[in-house]
Backbone atoms as SQL, in Angstrom:
CREATE TABLE atoms (id INTEGER PRIMARY KEY, chain TEXT, resi INTEGER, resn TEXT, atom TEXT, x REAL, y REAL, z REAL);
INSERT INTO atoms VALUES
  (1, 'A', 1, 'HIS', 'N', 188.175, 47.685, -152.871),
  (2, 'A', 1, 'HIS', 'CA', 187.601, 46.133, -152.856),
  (3, 'A', 1, 'HIS', 'C', 188.769, 45.313, -153.468),
  (4, 'A', 2, 'GLY', 'N', 189.787, 45.796, -153.972),
  (5, 'A', 2, 'GLY', 'CA', 190.925, 44.865, -154.406),
  (6, 'A', 2, 'GLY', 'C', 190.597, 43.930, -155.692),
  (7, 'A', 3, 'ASN', 'N', 191.517, 43.318, -155.889),
  (8, 'A', 3, 'ASN', 'CA', 191.210, 42.325, -157.204),
  (9, 'A', 3, 'ASN', 'C', 190.397, 41.146, -157.005),
  (10, 'A', 4, 'PRO', 'N', 189.375, 40.849, -157.516),
  (11, 'A', 4, 'PRO', 'CA', 188.438, 39.707, -157.292),
  (12, 'A', 4, 'PRO', 'C', 189.235, 38.483, -157.568),
  (13, 'A', 5, 'MET', 'N', 190.344, 38.338, -158.367),
  (14, 'A', 5, 'MET', 'CA', 191.167, 37.220, -158.580),
  (15, 'A', 5, 'MET', 'C', 191.992, 36.871, -157.495),
  (16, 'A', 6, 'MET', 'N', 192.091, 37.784, -156.500),
  (17, 'A', 6, 'MET', 'CA', 192.699, 37.594, -155.177),
  (18, 'A', 6, 'MET', 'C', 191.902, 37.132, -154.040),
  (19, 'A', 7, 'GLU', 'N', 190.649, 37.117, -154.258),
  (20, 'A', 7, 'GLU', 'CA', 189.759, 36.569, -153.197),
  (21, 'A', 7, 'GLU', 'C', 190.071, 35.158, -152.750),
  (22, 'A', 8, 'GLN', 'N', 189.879, 34.789, -151.446),
  (23, 'A', 8, 'GLN', 'CA', 190.266, 33.573, -151.105),
  (24, 'A', 8, 'GLN', 'C', 188.904, 32.448, -150.968),
  (25, 'A', 9, 'TRP', 'N', 189.107, 31.368, -151.369),
  (26, 'A', 9, 'TRP', 'CA', 188.141, 30.433, -151.230),
  (27, 'A', 9, 'TRP', 'C', 188.315, 29.023, -150.606),
  (28, 'A', 10, 'ILE', 'N', 187.525, 28.371, -150.075),
  (29, 'A', 10, 'ILE', 'CA', 187.736, 27.015, -149.606),
  (30, 'A', 10, 'ILE', 'C', 186.678, 26.029, -150.358),
  (31, 'A', 11, 'TYR', 'N', 187.025, 24.791, -150.302),
  (32, 'A', 11, 'TYR', 'CA', 186.157, 23.876, -151.120),
  (33, 'A', 11, 'TYR', 'C', 186.264, 22.645, -150.195),
  (34, 'A', 12, 'LYS', 'N', 185.182, 21.752, -150.471),
  (35, 'A', 12, 'LYS', 'CA', 184.992, 20.415, -149.875),
  (36, 'A', 12, 'LYS', 'C', 185.572, 19.405, -150.925),
  (37, 'A', 13, 'ASP', 'N', 186.533, 18.602, -150.582),
  (38, 'A', 13, 'ASP', 'CA', 186.966, 17.418, -151.504),
  (39, 'A', 13, 'ASP', 'C', 185.948, 16.164, -151.552),
  (40, 'A', 14, 'PRO', 'N', 186.053, 15.318, -152.426),
  (41, 'A', 14, 'PRO', 'CA', 185.069, 14.201, -152.465),
  (42, 'A', 14, 'PRO', 'C', 184.848, 13.524, -151.080),
  (43, 'A', 15, 'LYS', 'N', 185.848, 13.652, -150.097),
  (44, 'A', 15, 'LYS', 'CA', 185.692, 12.892, -148.781),
  (45, 'A', 15, 'LYS', 'C', 184.960, 13.857, -147.831),
  (46, 'A', 16, 'GLY', 'N', 184.723, 15.070, -148.136),
  (47, 'A', 16, 'GLY', 'CA', 184.129, 16.009, -147.219),
  (48, 'A', 16, 'GLY', 'C', 185.005, 16.841, -146.507),
  (49, 'A', 17, 'THR', 'N', 186.229, 16.714, -146.747),
  (50, 'A', 17, 'THR', 'CA', 187.283, 17.513, -146.075),
  (51, 'A', 17, 'THR', 'C', 187.337, 18.934, -146.684),
  (52, 'A', 18, 'VAL', 'N', 187.428, 19.948, -145.893),
  (53, 'A', 18, 'VAL', 'CA', 187.563, 21.371, -146.447),
  (54, 'A', 18, 'VAL', 'C', 189.090, 21.599, -146.683),
  (55, 'A', 19, 'GLN', 'N', 189.332, 22.157, -148.002),
  (56, 'A', 19, 'GLN', 'CA', 190.598, 22.326, -148.386),
  (57, 'A', 19, 'GLN', 'C', 190.624, 23.753, -148.582),
  (58, 'A', 20, 'GLY', 'N', 191.837, 24.399, -148.545),
  (59, 'A', 20, 'GLY', 'CA', 192.074, 25.732, -148.824),
  (60, 'A', 20, 'GLY', 'C', 192.653, 26.679, -147.486),
  (61, 'A', 21, 'PRO', 'N', 192.634, 27.926, -147.732),
  (62, 'A', 21, 'PRO', 'CA', 191.972, 28.915, -148.646),
  (63, 'A', 21, 'PRO', 'C', 192.983, 28.931, -149.991),
  (64, 'A', 22, 'PHE', 'N', 192.350, 29.058, -151.127),
  (65, 'A', 22, 'PHE', 'CA', 193.101, 29.269, -152.491),
  (66, 'A', 22, 'PHE', 'C', 192.468, 30.487, -153.118),
  (67, 'A', 23, 'ASN', 'N', 193.303, 31.429, -153.767),
  (68, 'A', 23, 'ASN', 'CA', 192.530, 32.377, -154.515),
  (69, 'A', 23, 'ASN', 'C', 191.866, 32.020, -155.741),
  (70, 'A', 24, 'THR', 'N', 191.209, 33.136, -156.229),
  (71, 'A', 24, 'THR', 'CA', 190.465, 32.838, -157.461),
  (72, 'A', 24, 'THR', 'C', 190.958, 32.287, -158.661),
  (73, 'A', 25, 'SER', 'N', 192.269, 32.899, -158.977),
  (74, 'A', 25, 'SER', 'CA', 192.937, 32.462, -160.021),
  (75, 'A', 25, 'SER', 'C', 193.445, 31.077, -159.908),
  (76, 'A', 26, 'GLN', 'N', 193.786, 30.636, -158.778),
  (77, 'A', 26, 'GLN', 'CA', 194.018, 29.090, -158.541),
  (78, 'A', 26, 'GLN', 'C', 192.949, 28.237, -158.922),
  (79, 'A', 27, 'MET', 'N', 191.808, 28.785, -158.319),
  (80, 'A', 27, 'MET', 'CA', 190.491, 27.890, -158.433),
  (81, 'A', 27, 'MET', 'C', 190.281, 27.965, -160.031),
  (82, 'A', 28, 'LEU', 'N', 190.306, 28.869, -160.647),
  (83, 'A', 28, 'LEU', 'CA', 189.975, 28.892, -162.117),
  (84, 'A', 28, 'LEU', 'C', 190.897, 28.007, -162.813),
  (85, 'A', 29, 'GLY', 'N', 192.070, 28.013, -162.478),
  (86, 'A', 29, 'GLY', 'CA', 193.299, 27.151, -163.037),
  (87, 'A', 29, 'GLY', 'C', 192.763, 25.834, -162.970),
  (88, 'A', 30, 'TRP', 'N', 192.490, 25.451, -161.712),
  (89, 'A', 30, 'TRP', 'CA', 192.378, 23.964, -161.522),
  (90, 'A', 30, 'TRP', 'C', 191.071, 23.558, -162.307),
  (91, 'A', 31, 'TYR', 'N', 190.136, 24.539, -162.293),
  (92, 'A', 31, 'TYR', 'CA', 188.838, 24.043, -163.034),
  (93, 'A', 31, 'TYR', 'C', 189.216, 23.993, -164.573),
  (94, 'A', 32, 'GLN', 'N', 189.971, 24.950, -164.910),
  (95, 'A', 32, 'GLN', 'CA', 190.266, 24.762, -166.471),
  (96, 'A', 32, 'GLN', 'C', 191.127, 23.469, -166.870),
  (97, 'A', 33, 'ALA', 'N', 191.918, 22.972, -165.806),
  (98, 'A', 33, 'ALA', 'CA', 192.688, 21.860, -165.923),
  (99, 'A', 33, 'ALA', 'C', 191.894, 20.535, -165.772),
  (100, 'A', 34, 'LYS', 'N', 190.563, 20.772, -165.407),
  (101, 'A', 34, 'LYS', 'CA', 189.567, 19.680, -165.315),
  (102, 'A', 34, 'LYS', 'C', 189.699, 18.901, -163.932),
  (103, 'A', 35, 'PHE', 'N', 190.514, 19.829, -163.017),
  (104, 'A', 35, 'PHE', 'CA', 190.507, 18.906, -161.612),
  (105, 'A', 35, 'PHE', 'C', 189.197, 19.056, -160.830),
  (106, 'A', 36, 'PHE', 'N', 188.431, 20.173, -161.330),
  (107, 'A', 36, 'PHE', 'CA', 187.175, 20.320, -160.423),
  (108, 'A', 36, 'PHE', 'C', 185.760, 20.119, -161.098),
  (109, 'A', 37, 'PRO', 'N', 184.888, 19.324, -160.512),
  (110, 'A', 37, 'PRO', 'CA', 183.581, 19.239, -161.225),
  (111, 'A', 37, 'PRO', 'C', 182.842, 20.532, -161.024),
  (112, 'A', 38, 'LEU', 'N', 181.866, 20.813, -161.860),
  (113, 'A', 38, 'LEU', 'CA', 181.035, 22.052, -161.613),
  (114, 'A', 38, 'LEU', 'C', 180.206, 22.023, -160.492),
  (115, 'A', 39, 'ASP', 'N', 179.982, 20.840, -159.832),
  (116, 'A', 39, 'ASP', 'CA', 179.250, 20.791, -158.599),
  (117, 'A', 39, 'ASP', 'C', 180.117, 20.822, -157.374),
  (118, 'A', 40, 'LEU', 'N', 181.353, 20.985, -157.565),
  (119, 'A', 40, 'LEU', 'CA', 182.231, 21.140, -156.334),
  (120, 'A', 40, 'LEU', 'C', 181.695, 22.050, -155.374),
  (121, 'A', 41, 'PRO', 'N', 181.637, 21.756, -153.965),
  (122, 'A', 41, 'PRO', 'CA', 181.125, 22.799, -153.062),
  (123, 'A', 41, 'PRO', 'C', 182.194, 23.890, -152.775),
  (124, 'A', 42, 'VAL', 'N', 181.904, 25.054, -152.916),
  (125, 'A', 42, 'VAL', 'CA', 182.966, 26.208, -152.671),
  (126, 'A', 42, 'VAL', 'C', 182.271, 27.345, -151.950),
  (127, 'A', 43, 'ALA', 'N', 182.977, 27.750, -151.071),
  (128, 'A', 43, 'ALA', 'CA', 182.642, 28.910, -150.218),
  (129, 'A', 43, 'ALA', 'C', 183.703, 29.971, -150.003),
  (130, 'A', 44, 'PRO', 'N', 183.322, 31.249, -149.848),
  (131, 'A', 44, 'PRO', 'CA', 184.420, 32.382, -149.592),
  (132, 'A', 44, 'PRO', 'C', 185.010, 31.956, -148.221),
  (133, 'A', 45, 'ALA', 'N', 186.373, 31.911, -148.242),
  (134, 'A', 45, 'ALA', 'CA', 187.106, 31.820, -146.957),
  (135, 'A', 45, 'ALA', 'C', 187.036, 32.752, -146.019),
  (136, 'A', 46, 'ASN', 'N', 186.816, 33.927, -146.288),
  (137, 'A', 46, 'ASN', 'CA', 186.914, 35.297, -145.366),
  (138, 'A', 46, 'ASN', 'C', 185.323, 35.504, -144.929),
  (139, 'A', 47, 'VAL', 'N', 184.367, 34.674, -145.105),
  (140, 'A', 47, 'VAL', 'CA', 183.042, 35.048, -144.703),
  (141, 'A', 47, 'VAL', 'C', 182.604, 33.919, -143.768),
  (142, 'A', 48, 'PRO', 'N', 182.471, 34.365, -142.393),
  (143, 'A', 48, 'PRO', 'CA', 181.979, 33.345, -141.293),
  (144, 'A', 48, 'PRO', 'C', 180.793, 32.680, -141.596),
  (145, 'A', 49, 'ASP', 'N', 180.619, 31.458, -141.496),
  (146, 'A', 49, 'ASP', 'CA', 179.456, 30.673, -141.722),
  (147, 'A', 49, 'ASP', 'C', 178.849, 30.787, -143.282),
  (148, 'A', 50, 'ALA', 'N', 179.729, 30.872, -144.176),
  (149, 'A', 50, 'ALA', 'CA', 179.279, 31.011, -145.549),
  (150, 'A', 50, 'ALA', 'C', 178.761, 29.857, -145.981),
  (151, 'A', 51, 'MET', 'N', 177.766, 30.085, -146.950),
  (152, 'A', 51, 'MET', 'CA', 177.150, 28.824, -147.558),
  (153, 'A', 51, 'MET', 'C', 178.040, 28.202, -148.621),
  (154, 'A', 52, 'PHE', 'N', 178.178, 26.955, -148.623),
  (155, 'A', 52, 'PHE', 'CA', 178.836, 26.139, -149.764),
  (156, 'A', 52, 'PHE', 'C', 177.908, 26.277, -150.990),
  (157, 'A', 53, 'GLN', 'N', 178.351, 26.726, -152.070),
  (158, 'A', 53, 'GLN', 'CA', 177.640, 26.815, -153.431),
  (159, 'A', 53, 'GLN', 'C', 178.421, 25.979, -154.386),
  (160, 'A', 54, 'PRO', 'N', 177.749, 25.447, -155.408),
  (161, 'A', 54, 'PRO', 'CA', 178.582, 24.606, -156.458),
  (162, 'A', 54, 'PRO', 'C', 179.524, 25.675, -157.092),
  (163, 'A', 55, 'LEU', 'N', 180.506, 24.949, -157.643),
  (164, 'A', 55, 'LEU', 'CA', 181.646, 25.763, -158.504),
  (165, 'A', 55, 'LEU', 'C', 180.883, 26.587, -159.550),
  (166, 'A', 56, 'SER', 'N', 180.025, 26.090, -160.174),
  (167, 'A', 56, 'SER', 'CA', 179.300, 26.623, -161.280),
  (168, 'A', 56, 'SER', 'C', 178.788, 27.958, -160.905),
  (169, 'A', 57, 'PHE', 'N', 178.236, 28.184, -159.744),
  (170, 'A', 57, 'PHE', 'CA', 177.621, 29.407, -159.293),
  (171, 'A', 57, 'PHE', 'C', 178.715, 30.422, -159.113),
  (172, 'A', 58, 'TRP', 'N', 179.837, 30.155, -158.659),
  (173, 'A', 58, 'TRP', 'CA', 180.951, 31.098, -158.530),
  (174, 'A', 58, 'TRP', 'C', 181.671, 31.238, -159.746),
  (175, 'A', 59, 'LEU', 'N', 181.720, 30.321, -160.706),
  (176, 'A', 59, 'LEU', 'CA', 182.298, 30.601, -162.026),
  (177, 'A', 59, 'LEU', 'C', 181.556, 31.661, -162.706),
  (178, 'A', 60, 'ALA', 'N', 180.197, 31.527, -162.691),
  (179, 'A', 60, 'ALA', 'CA', 179.483, 32.736, -163.224),
  (180, 'A', 60, 'ALA', 'C', 179.598, 33.973, -162.636),
  (181, 'A', 61, 'LYS', 'N', 179.834, 34.149, -161.334),
  (182, 'A', 61, 'LYS', 'CA', 180.241, 35.352, -160.635),
  (183, 'A', 61, 'LYS', 'C', 181.629, 35.922, -161.186),
  (184, 'A', 62, 'TRP', 'N', 182.377, 34.889, -161.232),
  (185, 'A', 62, 'TRP', 'CA', 183.756, 35.542, -161.573),
  (186, 'A', 62, 'TRP', 'C', 183.931, 35.836, -163.065),
  (187, 'A', 63, 'GLY', 'N', 182.847, 35.536, -163.907),
  (188, 'A', 63, 'GLY', 'CA', 182.894, 35.898, -165.289),
  (189, 'A', 63, 'GLY', 'C', 183.592, 34.837, -166.115),
  (190, 'A', 64, 'ALA', 'N', 183.732, 33.609, -165.482),
  (191, 'A', 64, 'ALA', 'CA', 184.354, 32.605, -166.291),
  (192, 'A', 64, 'ALA', 'C', 183.524, 32.056, -167.151),
  (193, 'A', 65, 'GLN', 'N', 184.096, 31.452, -168.278),
  (194, 'A', 65, 'GLN', 'CA', 183.380, 30.647, -169.359),
  (195, 'A', 65, 'GLN', 'C', 183.000, 29.316, -168.861),
  (196, 'A', 66, 'LEU', 'N', 181.760, 28.923, -168.685),
  (197, 'A', 66, 'LEU', 'CA', 181.610, 27.503, -168.446),
  (198, 'A', 66, 'LEU', 'C', 181.934, 26.423, -169.296),
  (199, 'A', 67, 'LYS', 'N', 181.838, 26.731, -170.630),
  (200, 'A', 67, 'LYS', 'CA', 182.327, 25.878, -171.570),
  (201, 'A', 67, 'LYS', 'C', 183.144, 26.745, -172.572),
  (202, 'A', 68, 'PRO', 'N', 184.351, 26.318, -172.915),
  (203, 'A', 68, 'PRO', 'CA', 184.843, 27.159, -173.869),
  (204, 'A', 68, 'PRO', 'C', 184.208, 27.183, -175.186),
  (205, 'A', 69, 'SER', 'N', 183.977, 28.497, -175.416),
  (206, 'A', 69, 'SER', 'CA', 183.207, 28.501, -176.694),
  (207, 'A', 69, 'SER', 'C', 183.599, 29.838, -177.670),
  (208, 'A', 70, 'PRO', 'N', 183.564, 29.904, -178.776),
  (209, 'A', 70, 'PRO', 'CA', 183.922, 31.103, -179.623),
  (210, 'A', 70, 'PRO', 'C', 183.036, 32.372, -179.157),
  (211, 'A', 71, 'VAL', 'N', 183.798, 33.393, -179.253),
  (212, 'A', 71, 'VAL', 'CA', 183.018, 34.563, -178.768),
  (213, 'A', 71, 'VAL', 'C', 182.015, 35.067, -179.696),
  (214, 'A', 72, 'GLN', 'N', 180.758, 35.260, -179.367),
  (215, 'A', 72, 'GLN', 'CA', 179.683, 35.437, -180.210),
  (216, 'A', 72, 'GLN', 'C', 179.755, 37.037, -180.514),
  (217, 'A', 73, 'PRO', 'N', 179.652, 37.446, -181.704),
  (218, 'A', 73, 'PRO', 'CA', 179.716, 38.915, -182.073),
  (219, 'A', 73, 'PRO', 'C', 178.429, 39.408, -181.630),
  (220, 'A', 74, 'THR', 'N', 178.610, 40.875, -181.001),
  (221, 'A', 74, 'THR', 'CA', 177.447, 41.391, -180.391),
  (222, 'A', 74, 'THR', 'C', 176.639, 42.076, -181.472),
  (223, 'A', 75, 'VAL', 'N', 175.296, 41.770, -181.460),
  (224, 'A', 75, 'VAL', 'CA', 174.270, 42.181, -182.508),
  (225, 'A', 75, 'VAL', 'C', 174.248, 43.543, -182.228),
  (226, 'A', 76, 'MET', 'N', 174.465, 44.564, -183.132),
  (227, 'A', 76, 'MET', 'CA', 174.336, 46.006, -183.017),
  (228, 'A', 76, 'MET', 'C', 172.806, 46.349, -182.986),
  (229, 'A', 77, 'GLY', 'N', 172.330, 47.194, -182.125),
  (230, 'A', 77, 'GLY', 'CA', 170.963, 47.638, -182.213),
  (231, 'A', 77, 'GLY', 'C', 170.051, 46.742, -181.397),
  (232, 'A', 78, 'GLY', 'N', 170.683, 45.571, -180.830),
  (233, 'A', 78, 'GLY', 'CA', 169.842, 44.701, -179.924),
  (234, 'A', 78, 'GLY', 'C', 169.576, 45.262, -178.532),
  (235, 'A', 79, 'PRO', 'N', 168.915, 44.637, -177.609),
  (236, 'A', 79, 'PRO', 'CA', 168.640, 45.299, -176.312),
  (237, 'A', 79, 'PRO', 'C', 170.016, 45.149, -175.599),
  (238, 'A', 80, 'GLN', 'N', 170.157, 46.347, -174.886),
  (239, 'A', 80, 'GLN', 'CA', 171.293, 46.399, -174.036),
  (240, 'A', 80, 'GLN', 'C', 171.135, 45.800, -172.632),
  (241, 'A', 81, 'VAL', 'N', 171.991, 44.833, -172.241),
  (242, 'A', 81, 'VAL', 'CA', 171.914, 44.316, -170.797),
  (243, 'A', 81, 'VAL', 'C', 172.415, 45.062, -169.860),
  (244, 'A', 82, 'GLY', 'N', 171.955, 45.314, -168.659),
  (245, 'A', 82, 'GLY', 'CA', 172.487, 46.045, -167.606),
  (246, 'A', 82, 'GLY', 'C', 172.077, 47.191, -167.412);
């Protein structure tokens, strides 16, 4: 399956023009640099007729932090997720 950071994405700019493709690490870098709003419409570049989803949807899938926050220590003995 390869590296998810190398997957290709397209997005719609505020004028509705489709931009891309760009890889995941580029998209994350621009988000972290505050270039992208969380509601930016993003779709996978290599999927025909893919639905545009808000950037926040993809950030969750990429495992990105939506808001920079300190790492919470894991509570031992708590319920295991997954």
